Residue frames as qw, qx, qy, qz and C-alpha x, y, z in Angstrom:
[[0.128, 0.579, -0.353, 0.724, 158.72, 248.37, 139.76],
 [0.615, -0.503, 0.224, -0.564, 156.49, 247.52, 142.69],
 [0.986, -0.083, -0.137, -0.050, 157.35, 243.84, 142.54],
 [0.660, 0.440, -0.394, 0.464, 161.07, 244.59, 142.83],
 [0.089, 0.354, -0.524, 0.769, 160.84, 246.00, 146.34],
 [0.274, -0.400, -0.846, 0.220, 159.00, 245.00, 149.54],
 [0.063, -0.578, -0.398, 0.709, 158.09, 248.61, 150.23],
 [0.377, 0.860, 0.255, -0.232, 157.14, 251.69, 148.27],
 [0.662, 0.349, 0.212, 0.629, 159.04, 252.69, 145.14],
 [0.252, -0.444, -0.103, 0.854, 160.68, 256.11, 145.66],
 [0.383, 0.772, 0.379, -0.336, 158.43, 258.74, 144.08],
 [0.116, 0.757, -0.391, -0.511, 161.14, 260.25, 141.89],
 [0.157, -0.223, 0.908, 0.319, 162.07, 256.88, 140.40],
 [0.384, 0.441, 0.796, -0.153, 158.43, 255.85, 140.00],
 [0.355, 0.825, 0.198, -0.392, 157.48, 258.99, 138.08],
 [0.087, 0.727, -0.516, -0.445, 160.66, 259.40, 136.04],
 [0.249, -0.155, 0.928, 0.229, 160.91, 255.73, 135.07],
 [0.441, 0.527, 0.707, -0.169, 157.24, 255.47, 134.13],
 [0.341, 0.859, 0.040, -0.380, 157.37, 258.61, 131.99],
 [0.050, -0.651, 0.646, 0.395, 160.78, 257.84, 130.50],
 [0.331, 0.003, 0.927, 0.177, 159.93, 254.29, 129.47],
 [0.428, 0.654, 0.585, -0.215, 156.51, 255.39, 128.17],
 [0.219, 0.841, -0.167, -0.465, 158.03, 258.21, 126.12],
 [0.078, -0.460, 0.798, 0.381, 160.59, 255.92, 124.46],
 [0.384, 0.265, 0.885, 0.010, 157.88, 253.31, 123.80],
 [0.383, 0.784, 0.334, -0.357, 155.77, 256.03, 122.18],
 [0.109, 0.739, -0.467, -0.473, 158.70, 257.07, 120.00],
 [0.241, -0.161, 0.925, 0.247, 159.19, 253.46, 118.89],
 [0.414, 0.528, 0.726, -0.151, 155.50, 253.20, 118.01],
 [0.290, 0.838, 0.007, -0.462, 155.72, 256.43, 115.99],
 [0.010, -0.547, 0.720, 0.426, 158.70, 255.10, 114.01],
 [0.351, 0.145, 0.923, 0.054, 156.79, 251.86, 113.43],
 [0.410, 0.720, 0.482, -0.284, 153.84, 253.82, 112.03],
 [0.156, 0.796, -0.314, -0.494, 156.19, 255.89, 109.85],
 [0.132, -0.345, 0.866, 0.336, 157.92, 252.86, 108.34],
 [0.203, 0.239, 0.947, 0.074, 154.67, 250.95, 107.82],
 [0.331, 0.438, 0.199, -0.812, 152.40, 253.71, 106.54],
 [0.423, 0.253, -0.621, -0.610, 152.08, 252.03, 103.11],
 [0.264, -0.107, -0.958, 0.035, 151.20, 248.70, 104.75],
 [0.090, 0.334, 0.641, -0.685, 148.86, 250.40, 107.20],
 [0.386, 0.320, -0.131, -0.855, 146.96, 252.03, 104.33],
 [0.475, 0.114, -0.757, -0.434, 146.20, 248.58, 102.88],
 [0.295, -0.164, -0.910, 0.241, 144.99, 246.97, 106.11],
 [0.367, -0.662, -0.473, -0.451, 141.50, 247.44, 107.51],
 [0.644, -0.623, -0.368, 0.248, 142.68, 247.44, 111.14],
 [0.522, -0.411, -0.008, 0.748, 145.29, 250.20, 110.58],
 [0.324, 0.483, 0.415, 0.700, 144.08, 252.40, 107.72],
 [0.235, -0.900, -0.337, -0.144, 142.54, 254.84, 110.25],
 [0.631, -0.452, -0.071, 0.627, 145.97, 255.84, 111.58],
 [0.070, 0.897, 0.061, -0.433, 146.99, 259.49, 110.98],
 [0.221, -0.482, 0.603, 0.596, 149.89, 258.80, 108.58],
 [0.276, 0.247, 0.844, 0.388, 147.89, 256.72, 106.05],
 [0.132, 0.812, 0.561, -0.092, 145.09, 259.30, 106.28],
 [0.424, 0.506, 0.122, 0.741, 147.54, 262.12, 105.49],
 [0.356, -0.892, -0.260, -0.096, 146.77, 263.98, 108.71],
 [0.407, -0.820, 0.311, 0.254, 150.47, 264.33, 109.62],
 [0.603, 0.700, -0.379, -0.039, 153.67, 264.23, 107.58],
 [0.899, 0.033, -0.299, 0.317, 156.73, 262.01, 107.79],
 [0.324, 0.460, -0.331, 0.757, 158.80, 264.98, 109.00],
 [0.491, -0.547, 0.147, -0.662, 156.33, 265.73, 111.78],
 [0.953, -0.239, -0.154, -0.106, 156.39, 262.08, 112.83],
 [0.744, 0.227, -0.336, 0.531, 160.20, 262.02, 112.91],
 [0.023, 0.535, -0.286, 0.795, 160.28, 265.22, 114.96],
 [0.724, -0.471, 0.021, -0.503, 157.69, 263.87, 117.38],
 [0.964, -0.103, -0.215, 0.119, 159.57, 260.58, 117.80],
 [0.567, 0.380, -0.337, 0.648, 162.89, 262.36, 118.23],
 [0.205, -0.550, 0.271, -0.763, 161.66, 264.76, 120.91],
 [0.837, -0.378, -0.007, -0.396, 159.65, 262.09, 122.73],
 [0.946, 0.015, -0.241, 0.216, 162.37, 259.43, 122.62],
 [0.438, 0.445, -0.347, 0.700, 165.18, 261.83, 123.43],
 [0.372, -0.569, 0.213, -0.702, 163.22, 263.28, 126.34],
 [0.926, -0.297, -0.093, -0.216, 162.48, 259.82, 127.68],
 [0.839, 0.145, -0.301, 0.430, 166.13, 258.75, 127.57],
 [0.143, 0.546, -0.307, 0.766, 167.18, 262.00, 129.25],
 [0.649, -0.528, 0.094, -0.539, 164.70, 261.40, 132.08],
 [0.976, -0.153, -0.152, 0.029, 165.99, 257.86, 132.59],
 [0.679, 0.320, -0.312, 0.583, 169.65, 258.85, 132.58],
 [0.075, 0.484, -0.292, 0.822, 169.33, 261.84, 134.92],
 [0.542, -0.383, 0.250, -0.705, 166.58, 260.72, 137.30],
 [0.972, -0.120, -0.007, -0.202, 166.76, 256.90, 137.24],
 [0.591, -0.528, 0.536, 0.290, 170.02, 255.17, 136.27],
 [0.197, 0.572, -0.601, -0.522, 172.22, 254.51, 133.25],
 [0.210, -0.016, 0.973, 0.097, 171.36, 250.79, 133.10],
 [0.393, 0.577, 0.646, -0.309, 167.67, 251.52, 132.61],
 [0.294, 0.764, -0.145, -0.555, 168.45, 254.13, 129.98],
 [0.064, 0.447, -0.800, -0.395, 170.65, 251.75, 127.96],
 [0.261, 0.184, 0.947, -0.037, 168.19, 248.86, 128.26],
 [0.391, 0.687, 0.430, -0.437, 165.35, 251.13, 127.14],
 [0.241, 0.693, -0.414, -0.539, 167.40, 252.37, 124.18],
 [0.078, -0.205, 0.945, 0.244, 168.14, 248.76, 123.22],
 [0.350, 0.435, 0.794, -0.241, 164.43, 247.99, 123.43],
 [0.350, 0.752, 0.041, -0.557, 163.71, 250.95, 121.14],
 [0.153, 0.534, -0.703, -0.444, 166.23, 249.69, 118.59],
 [0.222, 0.019, 0.975, 0.011, 164.85, 246.15, 118.90],
 [0.387, 0.585, 0.648, -0.296, 161.30, 247.27, 118.11],
 [0.322, 0.826, 0.014, -0.463, 161.73, 250.21, 115.74],
 [0.212, 0.665, -0.630, -0.341, 164.67, 248.80, 113.76],
 [0.113, -0.220, 0.967, 0.067, 165.13, 245.03, 114.24],
 [0.381, 0.376, 0.810, -0.241, 161.43, 244.11, 114.36],
 [0.420, 0.738, 0.244, -0.468, 159.87, 246.78, 112.13],
 [0.313, 0.754, -0.415, -0.402, 162.55, 247.10, 109.44],
 [0.109, 0.438, -0.881, -0.145, 164.14, 243.64, 109.39],
 [0.204, 0.021, 0.961, -0.186, 161.99, 240.91, 110.92],
 [0.506, 0.429, 0.478, -0.576, 158.39, 241.83, 110.11],
 [0.620, 0.597, -0.187, -0.474, 158.79, 241.95, 106.31],
 [0.279, 0.553, -0.775, -0.126, 161.21, 239.01, 106.18],
 [0.249, 0.082, -0.957, 0.125, 160.06, 236.09, 108.33],
 [0.599, -0.481, -0.455, -0.450, 156.87, 234.56, 109.78],
 [0.668, -0.351, -0.500, 0.425, 158.79, 234.27, 113.05],
 [0.158, 0.572, -0.042, 0.804, 158.77, 238.07, 113.27],
 [0.495, -0.672, 0.013, -0.551, 156.62, 238.32, 116.37],
 [0.913, -0.314, -0.202, 0.164, 158.42, 235.48, 118.13],
 [0.653, 0.086, -0.138, 0.740, 161.85, 237.08, 117.81],
 [0.038, 0.499, 0.036, 0.865, 160.57, 240.64, 117.91],
 [0.610, -0.646, -0.389, -0.243, 158.46, 239.76, 120.94],
 [0.656, -0.182, -0.365, 0.634, 161.57, 240.23, 123.07],
 [0.102, 0.271, -0.036, 0.956, 161.13, 244.01, 122.76],
 [0.512, -0.489, -0.289, -0.644, 157.52, 243.82, 123.88],
 [0.806, -0.398, -0.429, 0.084, 158.52, 241.69, 126.86],
 [0.520, 0.256, -0.345, 0.738, 161.12, 244.15, 128.14],
 [0.249, -0.704, -0.019, -0.665, 159.03, 246.58, 130.25],
 [0.801, -0.587, -0.104, -0.060, 159.13, 244.48, 133.46],
 [0.802, -0.010, -0.090, 0.590, 162.92, 244.23, 133.08],
 [0.225, 0.550, -0.001, 0.805, 163.15, 247.99, 132.61],
 [0.499, -0.722, -0.080, -0.472, 160.99, 248.65, 135.66],
 [0.891, -0.389, -0.123, 0.198, 163.01, 246.23, 137.78],
 [0.662, 0.181, -0.060, 0.725, 166.30, 247.80, 136.69],
 [0.021, -0.718, -0.071, -0.692, 164.94, 251.26, 137.40],
 [0.632, -0.711, 0.006, -0.309, 164.34, 250.45, 141.07],
 [0.889, -0.403, 0.150, 0.155, 167.15, 247.99, 141.85],
 [0.054, 0.834, -0.489, -0.250, 169.86, 248.93, 139.36],
 [0.178, -0.312, 0.915, 0.183, 170.15, 245.33, 138.19],
 [0.726, 0.105, -0.392, -0.555, 168.42, 242.62, 136.16],
 [0.405, -0.301, 0.799, -0.328, 167.55, 239.69, 138.42],
 [0.009, -0.080, -0.973, -0.218, 166.17, 236.21, 137.69],
 [0.200, 0.551, 0.683, -0.436, 162.77, 237.41, 138.95],
 [0.271, 0.638, -0.108, -0.713, 162.74, 240.15, 136.30],
 [0.157, 0.293, -0.807, -0.488, 163.62, 237.61, 133.64],
 [0.151, 0.294, 0.935, -0.127, 160.72, 235.39, 134.78],
 [0.302, 0.681, 0.352, -0.567, 158.35, 238.30, 134.10],
 [0.187, 0.555, -0.518, -0.624, 160.06, 238.81, 130.74],
 [0.023, -0.066, 0.967, 0.246, 159.53, 235.14, 129.83],
 [0.298, 0.489, 0.736, -0.360, 155.82, 235.32, 130.65],
 [0.370, 0.735, 0.048, -0.565, 155.24, 238.15, 128.16],
 [0.086, 0.485, -0.736, -0.464, 157.63, 236.60, 125.63],
 [0.123, 0.111, 0.983, 0.083, 155.66, 233.32, 125.67],
 [0.298, 0.593, 0.576, -0.477, 152.33, 235.21, 125.67],
 [0.165, 0.569, -0.257, -0.764, 153.06, 237.22, 122.52],
 [0.072, 0.109, -0.846, -0.517, 152.74, 234.45, 119.86],
 [0.017, 0.455, 0.890, 0.012, 149.31, 233.10, 120.87],
 [0.068, 0.685, 0.325, -0.648, 148.09, 236.65, 121.47],
 [0.153, 0.564, -0.338, -0.738, 149.19, 237.94, 118.07],
 [0.043, 0.055, -0.898, -0.434, 148.54, 234.82, 116.00],
 [0.169, 0.533, 0.788, -0.258, 144.96, 234.71, 117.26],
 [0.209, 0.735, 0.064, -0.642, 144.60, 238.18, 115.74],
 [0.062, 0.443, -0.668, -0.594, 146.43, 237.16, 112.56],
 [0.227, 0.187, 0.951, 0.097, 144.11, 234.17, 112.06],
 [0.260, 0.723, 0.625, -0.136, 141.05, 236.33, 111.58],
 [0.146, 0.888, -0.103, -0.425, 143.02, 239.08, 109.80],
 [0.680, -0.099, 0.581, 0.436, 144.84, 236.78, 107.38],
 [0.485, 0.694, 0.433, 0.309, 143.38, 238.49, 104.29],
 [0.089, -0.994, 0.038, 0.060, 144.55, 241.86, 105.61],
 [0.500, -0.627, 0.498, 0.330, 148.13, 240.66, 106.05],
 [0.662, 0.203, 0.610, 0.386, 148.14, 238.87, 102.69],
 [0.334, 0.881, 0.295, 0.161, 146.90, 242.03, 100.93],
 [0.144, -0.963, 0.223, 0.054, 149.68, 244.06, 102.53],
 [0.728, 0.500, -0.432, 0.182, 152.34, 241.45, 101.76],
 [0.302, -0.645, 0.582, -0.392, 153.27, 240.85, 105.41],
 [0.601, 0.162, -0.779, -0.076, 154.56, 237.27, 105.93],
 [0.537, -0.370, 0.489, -0.580, 152.56, 236.48, 109.03],
 [0.273, -0.185, 0.943, -0.048, 152.36, 232.80, 109.94],
 [0.612, 0.414, 0.605, -0.297, 148.80, 232.16, 108.60],
 [0.504, 0.763, -0.168, -0.368, 149.84, 233.69, 105.27],
 [0.219, 0.628, -0.735, -0.135, 153.06, 231.71, 104.84],
 [0.009, 0.176, -0.977, 0.121, 152.19, 228.40, 106.55],
 [0.441, -0.324, -0.689, -0.475, 148.40, 228.31, 106.50],
 [0.521, -0.528, 0.110, -0.661, 145.77, 228.45, 109.20],
 [0.933, -0.231, -0.266, -0.071, 146.02, 224.81, 110.31],
 [0.691, 0.157, -0.377, 0.597, 149.71, 225.15, 111.15],
 [0.021, -0.475, 0.224, -0.850, 149.10, 228.47, 112.89],
 [0.726, -0.472, -0.108, -0.489, 146.31, 226.98, 115.00],
 [0.904, -0.138, -0.326, 0.240, 148.70, 224.28, 116.19],
 [0.455, 0.298, -0.308, 0.780, 151.32, 226.89, 117.05],
 [0.362, -0.561, 0.056, -0.743, 148.77, 228.88, 119.06],
 [0.884, -0.390, -0.175, -0.189, 148.02, 225.76, 121.11],
 [0.828, 0.040, -0.304, 0.470, 151.70, 224.85, 121.64],
 [0.244, 0.404, -0.250, 0.846, 152.73, 228.35, 122.68],
 [0.552, -0.567, -0.029, -0.611, 149.74, 228.60, 125.02],
 [0.924, -0.292, -0.234, 0.078, 150.92, 225.42, 126.75],
 [0.606, 0.211, -0.275, 0.716, 154.42, 226.92, 127.00],
 [0.137, -0.554, 0.090, -0.817, 152.88, 230.07, 128.47],
 [0.779, -0.510, -0.192, -0.310, 150.93, 228.03, 131.01],
 [0.866, -0.152, -0.260, 0.398, 154.19, 226.42, 132.23],
 [0.406, 0.337, -0.164, 0.833, 156.16, 229.68, 132.22],
 [0.334, -0.653, -0.086, -0.674, 153.45, 231.48, 134.17],
 [0.838, -0.498, -0.221, -0.014, 154.16, 229.14, 137.11],
 [0.641, 0.322, -0.330, 0.614, 157.78, 230.33, 137.38],
 [0.136, -0.629, 0.254, -0.722, 157.10, 233.11, 139.91],
 [0.820, -0.453, 0.095, -0.336, 155.66, 230.53, 142.30],
 [0.953, 0.068, -0.172, 0.241, 158.41, 228.00, 141.60],
 [0.479, 0.448, -0.286, 0.699, 161.02, 230.69, 142.30],
 [0.410, -0.551, -0.566, 0.456, 159.28, 231.64, 145.56],
 [0.106, 0.143, 0.103, 0.979, 158.60, 235.05, 144.16],
 [0.520, -0.253, -0.140, -0.804, 154.89, 234.61, 144.90],
 [0.315, -0.104, 0.829, -0.449, 152.53, 232.56, 147.02],
 [0.267, 0.287, 0.920, 0.003, 149.40, 230.47, 146.72],
 [0.344, 0.707, 0.320, -0.529, 147.16, 233.35, 145.66],
 [0.259, 0.641, -0.472, -0.548, 149.19, 233.92, 142.51],
 [0.122, -0.142, 0.964, 0.188, 149.49, 230.19, 141.89],
 [0.358, 0.472, 0.763, -0.257, 145.71, 229.80, 141.97],
 [0.350, 0.766, 0.041, -0.537, 145.24, 232.77, 139.65],
 [0.091, 0.537, -0.704, -0.455, 147.87, 231.45, 137.21],
 [0.224, 0.063, 0.970, 0.065, 146.26, 228.01, 137.12],
 [0.371, 0.626, 0.603, -0.328, 142.75, 229.35, 136.53],
 [0.282, 0.796, -0.135, -0.519, 143.70, 232.08, 134.05],
 [0.004, 0.460, -0.801, -0.382, 146.07, 229.75, 132.20],
 [0.347, 0.198, 0.915, -0.048, 143.52, 226.96, 132.15],
 [0.438, 0.725, 0.363, -0.389, 140.96, 229.23, 130.49],
 [0.192, 0.730, -0.451, -0.477, 143.59, 230.32, 127.94],
 [0.178, -0.203, 0.938, 0.218, 144.35, 226.66, 127.13],
 [0.438, 0.475, 0.734, -0.210, 140.63, 226.03, 126.58],
 [0.376, 0.808, -0.001, -0.453, 140.49, 228.91, 124.11],
 [0.046, 0.589, -0.716, -0.373, 143.60, 227.57, 122.34],
 [0.333, 0.066, 0.940, 0.036, 142.03, 224.11, 122.13],
 [0.469, 0.666, 0.478, -0.328, 138.90, 225.62, 120.60],
 [0.261, 0.778, -0.347, -0.455, 141.05, 227.39, 118.01],
 [0.069, -0.398, 0.881, 0.246, 142.82, 224.13, 117.20],
 [0.243, 0.164, 0.955, -0.036, 139.87, 221.74, 117.25],
 [0.209, 0.703, 0.679, 0.038, 136.91, 223.87, 116.18],
 [0.276, -0.196, 0.083, 0.937, 138.20, 227.04, 114.57],
 [0.196, 0.814, 0.496, 0.228, 136.06, 230.01, 113.67],
 [0.269, 0.516, -0.064, 0.811, 136.92, 233.70, 113.30],
 [0.500, -0.720, -0.092, -0.473, 134.64, 234.39, 116.27],
 [0.882, -0.409, -0.112, 0.204, 136.68, 232.03, 118.47],
 [0.648, 0.212, -0.064, 0.729, 139.92, 233.67, 117.31],
 [0.056, -0.666, -0.022, -0.744, 138.53, 237.11, 118.17],
 [0.717, -0.648, -0.100, -0.234, 137.43, 235.88, 121.60],
 [0.877, -0.170, -0.111, 0.436, 140.87, 234.38, 122.19],
 [0.412, 0.444, -0.046, 0.794, 142.60, 237.63, 121.20],
 [0.320, -0.711, -0.016, -0.626, 140.43, 239.65, 123.55],
 [0.853, -0.511, -0.109, -0.022, 140.89, 237.15, 126.37],
 [0.786, 0.119, -0.179, 0.580, 144.67, 237.20, 125.93],
 [0.104, 0.589, -0.130, 0.791, 144.70, 240.91, 126.80],
 [0.636, -0.612, 0.022, -0.470, 142.56, 240.38, 129.89],
 [0.946, -0.151, -0.220, 0.185, 144.69, 237.35, 130.80],
 [0.595, 0.287, -0.269, 0.701, 147.97, 239.25, 130.92],
 [0.170, -0.589, 0.137, -0.778, 146.52, 242.16, 132.88],
 [0.801, -0.478, -0.065, -0.355, 144.85, 239.82, 135.37],
 [0.902, -0.016, -0.286, 0.323, 147.94, 237.64, 135.80],
 [0.412, 0.335, -0.294, 0.795, 150.16, 240.58, 136.67],
 [0.415, -0.575, 0.048, -0.704, 147.48, 242.10, 138.88],
 [0.910, -0.355, -0.189, -0.103, 147.30, 238.82, 140.80],
 [0.756, 0.132, -0.305, 0.564, 151.07, 238.82, 141.14],
 [0.083, 0.494, -0.205, 0.841, 151.01, 242.35, 142.53],
 [0.659, -0.531, -0.025, -0.532, 148.23, 241.62, 145.02],
 [0.941, -0.166, -0.257, 0.147, 150.02, 238.45, 146.12],
 [0.540, 0.364, -0.308, 0.693, 153.25, 240.43, 146.56],
 [0.131, -0.486, 0.252, -0.826, 151.69, 242.86, 149.02],
 [0.799, -0.409, -0.058, -0.438, 149.51, 240.37, 150.88]]
C-alpha cells in the first residue's frame, strides 16, 4: 500500500484494507486447518493446533471462518473498492479450495502452483490504494512467488518424515532429497534474479539494489550449502533465513521508496 503512492495512504483505506485482507486471510487459514485436521494430528509441527487437540469443533471453525471472511469482504467492498474485494475473494478460493483441497494432496508441485495465493497480498494492497493492478504490483507478486519454493522446501527437507507419515506428497517424499536440494538451489537463483526487477523497472534506487544483492547473495550461499553439504541443521537455518530475507527485502524497498 505504501509503495503504491508517493505520499501517505488515506487512513480509511489503510485501516479497512489491512483489516479486510487480514480477516479473509485468517478465514482461509481456518478452513485450511479444518480440512487438514487429520493430517495435522499426524505431524509433529502441527499436532498442537486446536482442531487436532479437540479444543474446538468443526462447526465452530466454520462459523469463525464465515464471520471473519464475510466481515473482511464487507469491509473491502464498502470502504476500499470492488476490485480489491474480488481479488481477495479469489485469493481465498485459491488457498482454501484450490491449494488445500486439490493441489496439496495431489501433486508435489502444490506449493509452486498454490504459492500464487501466498504471493497475492502486495497485489491486494496495491489495488486497494490505486484501484488497479500495475506491473510494479506484479513484480512484488513475482518476488514472493519465486521465494515460496525454496522457503517451503527447506522446511520440507527436515520434516520429510512428518509429511511421509501424513501422506502428503511433498517434493522430498515423492522425488527424494537430492532432487529437492537441486530445486531449492534453482529456485533461489530465480528468486535472486526476480528480486532485481524493482530496480530494473525504476521502481527503486541503489539502496534497494544493494540490499537485494546482499540479501540474495546470502540466500544463494544457504542454497548452495543445502545442495553441496546438506544437513537438517543447514535446512533449518535456511528456512529461518528465508523469513528474515523476505521481511528485510521489503523493508529495504520501503525505505528506498521514501528516501
